[in-house]
C-alpha positions in Angstrom: 31.9 -87.1 -47.0 30.0 -83.9 -45.7 32.6 -84.2 -42.9 35.3 -83.5 -45.6 33.4 -80.7 -46.9 33.1 -78.9 -43.8 36.9 -79.4 -43.1 37.6 -77.8 -46.8 35.1 -75.1 -46.2 36.9 -74.2 -42.9 40.3 -74.8 -44.4 39.6 -72.4 -47.4 38.0 -69.4 -45.4 41.0 -69.4 -42.7 43.3 -69.6 -45.8 41.2 -66.4 -47.5 41.5 -64.7 -44.1 45.2 -65.2 -43.7 46.1 -63.8 -47.0 44.2 -60.4 -46.2 46.8 -57.8 -45.2 47.0 -57.0 -42.1 46.3 -52.9 -41.1 48.1 -51.5 -38.6 46.8 -47.9 -37.8 49.1 -45.8 -35.3 51.4 -43.2 -35.0 54.2 -43.6 -32.9 55.3 -40.6 -30.5 58.2 -39.8 -28.5 59.4 -37.5 -25.9 62.8 -35.8 -26.4 63.6 -33.6 -23.9 61.3 -30.6 -24.0 59.7 -31.9 -27.7 57.0 -34.6 -28.4 57.6 -36.2 -31.6 54.8 -38.1 -33.4 55.3 -40.0 -36.8 53.5 -42.1 -39.1 51.8 -42.3 -42.3 49.9 -39.7 -43.7 47.0 -42.0 -45.0 46.3 -45.1 -43.2 46.1 -48.0 -43.3 49.7 -47.9 -45.6 48.9 -50.3 -48.8 51.2 -51.6 -50.7 51.6 -50.1 -54.3 49.7 -46.6 -53.3 51.0 -43.1 -52.9 51.5 -42.3 -49.4 53.5 -39.6 -47.5 55.0 -39.1 -44.0 53.1 -37.4 -41.2 55.5 -35.6 -38.5 54.3 -33.2 -35.8 56.7 -31.7 -33.7 55.4 -30.2 -30.1 57.6 -27.4 -27.6 56.2 -29.0 -24.8 57.2 -25.5 -22.8 55.9 -23.0 -25.3 53.2 -25.4 -26.6 54.7 -24.4 -30.0 53.4 -26.8 -33.2 55.0 -27.8 -36.0 53.4 -30.1 -38.2 54.5 -31.5 -41.6 51.9 -33.9 -44.4 
C-alpha cells in the first residue's frame, strides 16, 4: 500500500512540474553586413495573456551608432 502512495505522489509531482510554463529568456542576435540586430520581448519571460512589446536594437558596427526601440 505504501508503495502505491509513493508512486502516486511521484506521478502527481511530475504532472505538476510538466504543467508549469516553460520560460525562455533570450534575445536573438544576428549580424547583417555592418549591422547587428538584437530582437526579443521587452518583458521576459513572456507570459500568455499579459501585455508585452517588442525589443529591437540595431547597431552599426562601423560608426558604433546605436538605435534602440522598446
